[in-house]
C-alpha positions in Angstrom: 25.0 51.0 -27.7 27.2 48.8 -25.5 30.1 46.8 -27.0 29.0 43.5 -28.5 31.2 40.5 -29.1 31.0 38.6 -32.4 30.4 34.8 -32.3 33.5 33.0 -31.2 35.0 36.0 -29.5 36.1 35.0 -25.9 36.5 38.6 -24.8 40.1 37.9 -23.8 42.9 40.2 -24.8 46.5 40.1 -23.7 47.4 43.2 -21.7 46.6 45.7 -24.5 49.5 47.9 -25.4 48.3 49.7 -28.5 45.0 51.5 -29.3 44.8 51.8 -33.2 41.9 53.7 -34.7 40.7 55.0 -38.0 39.8 58.7 -37.9 36.8 59.7 -40.1 33.7 57.8 -39.2 35.4 56.1 -36.2 37.4 58.2 -33.8 36.0 61.6 -35.1 32.4 62.5 -34.9 30.4 63.6 -37.9 31.7 67.1 -37.5 35.2 65.6 -38.0 36.4 66.5 -34.5 37.1 64.3 -31.4 34.4 64.7 -28.7 35.4 65.7 -25.2 34.8 62.1 -24.0 37.0 60.8 -26.7 39.8 63.2 -25.8 39.5 62.2 -22.2 39.6 58.5 -23.0 42.7 58.9 -25.2 44.5 60.9 -22.5 43.6 58.2 -19.9 44.9 55.5 -22.2 48.2 57.4 -22.5 48.4 57.9 -18.7 47.8 54.1 -18.4 50.8 53.4 -20.6 49.0 52.5 -23.8 50.2 53.8 -27.1 47.5 55.5 -29.2 48.0 55.3 -33.0 45.7 56.9 -35.6 45.6 54.8 -38.8 44.0 56.8 -41.6 43.6 57.4 -45.3 44.4 61.1 -44.6 47.8 62.4 -45.5 50.0 64.4 -43.1 48.6 67.7 -44.1 45.1 66.3 -43.6 46.2 65.3 -40.1 47.5 68.8 -39.5 43.9 70.0 -39.5 43.3 68.1 -36.2 45.7 69.9 -33.7 43.5 68.8 -30.8 44.6 65.2 -31.4 48.3 65.8 -31.8 49.2 65.6 -28.1 47.0 62.6 -27.6 48.3 60.4 -30.4 51.8 58.8 -30.5 51.9 58.5 -34.2 49.7 58.9 -37.3 49.9 56.1 -39.9 48.7 58.0 -43.0 47.7 57.3 -46.6 46.4 53.8 -45.8 49.7 52.7 -44.2 52.1 54.3 -46.6 53.4 57.2 -44.4 54.4 57.5 -40.8 53.9 61.0 -39.3 54.5 62.7 -36.0 53.1 66.2 -36.1 54.4 67.1 -32.6 58.0 67.0 -34.1 57.3 67.2 -37.8 58.9 63.8 -38.6 57.5 62.1 -41.7 58.6 58.8 -43.3 57.2 57.5 -46.6 57.2 53.8 -46.1 56.1 52.8 -49.6 55.5 54.7 -52.8 54.5 53.7 -56.3 57.0 54.0 -59.1 55.5 56.8 -61.3 55.7 54.7 -64.4 53.7 51.9 -62.7 51.2 54.4 -61.4 50.8 55.9 -64.8 50.4 52.6 -66.6 47.8 51.3 -64.1 45.9 54.6 -64.2 45.6 54.3 -68.0 44.1 50.9 -67.6 41.7 52.1 -65.0 40.7 55.0 -67.2 39.9 52.6 -70.0 37.6 50.6 -67.7 36.1 53.7 -66.0 35.9 56.3 -68.8 34.1 58.9 -66.6 36.6 58.7 -63.8 39.0 61.5 -62.9 42.4 61.0 -61.3 44.6 62.6 -58.6 48.0 61.7 -57.2 49.0 62.0 -53.6 52.7 62.9 -53.2 52.8 63.0 -49.4 53.1 66.8 -49.2 50.3 67.7 -51.7 48.0 66.4 -54.3 47.9 66.9 -58.1 44.5 66.3 -59.7 42.6 66.6 -62.9 40.4 69.7 -63.0 37.0 67.9 -62.3 38.4 66.9 -58.9 38.1 70.6 -57.9 34.5 70.1 -56.6 35.8 67.7 -54.0 38.9 69.6 -52.9 38.9 71.7 -49.8 42.6 72.0 -49.1 45.2 74.5 -50.3 47.5 71.5 -50.9 45.6 70.6 -54.1 47.0 71.6 -57.5 44.9 71.1 -60.6 46.0 70.2 -64.2 44.0 69.6 -67.3 44.7 65.9 -68.1 45.7 62.5 -66.7 49.0 62.8 -68.6 49.7 66.2 -66.9 49.0 64.6 -63.5 51.9 62.2 -64.0 54.1 64.8 -65.6 53.8 66.9 -62.5 54.1 64.2 -59.8 57.6 63.2 -59.0 56.5 61.0 -56.0 53.4 58.9 -56.0 52.2 57.7 -52.6 48.7 57.1 -53.6 46.5 57.3 -56.7 42.9 58.5 -56.1 40.1 57.8 -58.6 36.7 59.4 -58.5 33.6 58.5 -60.6 30.5 60.6 -59.8 28.3 58.1 -61.6 29.3 54.9 -59.7 29.7 53.7 -56.1 33.0 52.6 -54.9 31.8 49.0 -55.0 30.7 49.4 -58.6 34.0 51.0 -59.5 35.9 48.0 -58.0 33.6 45.6 -59.8 34.3 47.3 -63.1 38.0 46.7 -62.6 37.6 42.9 -62.1 40.2 41.3 -64.4 42.1 44.6 -65.1 45.8 44.2 -64.4 46.6 46.6 -61.6 50.3 45.9 -61.2 49.9 44.5 -57.8 48.7 47.9 -56.3 46.6 47.7 -53.2 43.1 48.9 -53.9 40.4 50.0 -51.5 37.0 51.6 -51.7 34.5 53.4 -49.5 31.3 51.6 -50.3 28.6 54.0 -51.6 31.1 56.9 -52.2 32.4 56.7 -55.7 36.2 56.7 -55.0 39.0 54.2 -55.1 42.5 54.5 -53.6 45.5 52.7 -55.0 48.6 52.3 -52.8 51.9 50.6 -53.4 51.8 46.7 -53.3 51.4 45.7 -49.7 50.8 49.2 -48.4 47.6 49.0 -46.4 46.5 49.8 -42.9 47.4 46.4 -41.6 51.0 46.4 -43.0 51.6 49.9 -41.8 50.3 49.2 -38.3 52.2 45.8 -38.2 55.5 47.6 -39.1 54.9 50.4 -36.5 54.2 47.8 -33.8 57.1 45.5 -34.7 59.5 48.4 -34.4 58.4 48.6 -30.8 58.2 44.9 -30.0 54.4 44.5 -30.1 52.5 41.8 -31.9 48.8 41.7 -33.0 47.8 40.2 -29.7 48.7 43.5 -28.0 46.6 45.6 -30.3 43.0 46.8 -30.2 41.8 48.3 -33.4 38.8 50.3 -34.6 37.4 51.1 -38.1 34.3 51.4 -40.2 35.1 51.1 -43.9 36.6 48.5 -46.3 40.0 50.2 -46.2 40.0 49.3 -42.4 39.4 45.6 -43.1 43.1 44.5 -43.2 43.8 46.3 -39.9 40.6 44.9 -38.2 41.5 41.4 -39.4 45.2 41.7 -38.2 44.6 43.1 -34.7 44.2 40.7 -31.8 40.9 42.4 -30.9 39.1 44.8 -33.2 35.8 46.7 -33.4 33.6 47.9 -36.2 31.5 50.9 -35.5 27.7 50.8 -35.4 26.6 51.4 -39.0 30.0 50.3 -40.5 30.3 48.8 -43.9 29.4 45.1 -43.9 33.0 44.2 -44.8 34.3 46.0 -41.7 31.8 44.3 -39.5 32.7 40.8 -40.9 36.4 41.4 -40.3 36.1 42.7 -36.7 36.0 40.6 -33.6 33.4 43.0 -32.0 31.0 45.8 -32.5 31.1 49.3 -30.9 28.7 52.2 -30.7 28.8 54.7 -33.5 31.3 57.5 -33.9 28.5 59.9 -32.9 27.9 57.9 -29.7 31.6 57.8 -28.6 32.1 54.2 -29.6 35.9 54.2 -29.4 35.9 56.1 -26.1 33.5 53.6 -24.5 35.6 50.6 -25.5 38.8 52.3 -24.3 37.1 53.1 -21.0 36.1 49.5 -20.6 39.6 48.2 -21.4 41.1 50.6 -18.9 38.6 49.6 -16.2 39.3 45.9 -16.9 43.1 46.5 -16.7 42.7 48.3 -13.4 40.5 45.6 -12.0 43.1 42.9 -12.9 45.9 44.9 -11.3 
């Protein structure tokens, strides 16, 4: 599928300086690996002087499972914008975290509205979750406890609160929380998958990417972004040019300035190749 501009998109982009991409469902294929074409496109982008940034809900230890990406990506913006991480030198910076008392209070309100939900807390270096979360866990970084109270007793740092409800979609979970006081936490969902993430106020993919770019002197007009899910929407809306993947959630498609082929069809690589060809042609 070729790239396709949305109505009103002129196709112009100021000398792109940053390629910012979500990982799962976007840069990675369905086997959760980067294809050979994707690796070559990212390497070519770096050779062409572009910074490549992965902006993901994954945490640093989730990124560590992708060693083939480490030399191709300048930085990983993790936990929906809350953590900056560079696996090549091990540097990690927690941008924003949630005061544990606030996380606990909000979680109790969410539990009252979603009585079948189970909770986990991301600390940046591991995750502490209620026992029923065990069926979803595939990482040695998980630790399980027997109650919501125990989750917050164990968690000294709260980067993100994760809520799972096997009986509802993410959209249904979000709707059930309409009117619930969430303490200003930034909430995102994954459409049909019954999970919500709560980050510190203002911690989302757009604010994380904006901070990273500002520290290097780049504004949104120098950024090309890619994503597929509602948690990508702030980033897609902020970037000067952005692409939702074929089959993306409708909210992501509405926020993006263009459409790309699917993650299985090397959508990010195709657009990056086009951008590099266009840049070379203008030189």
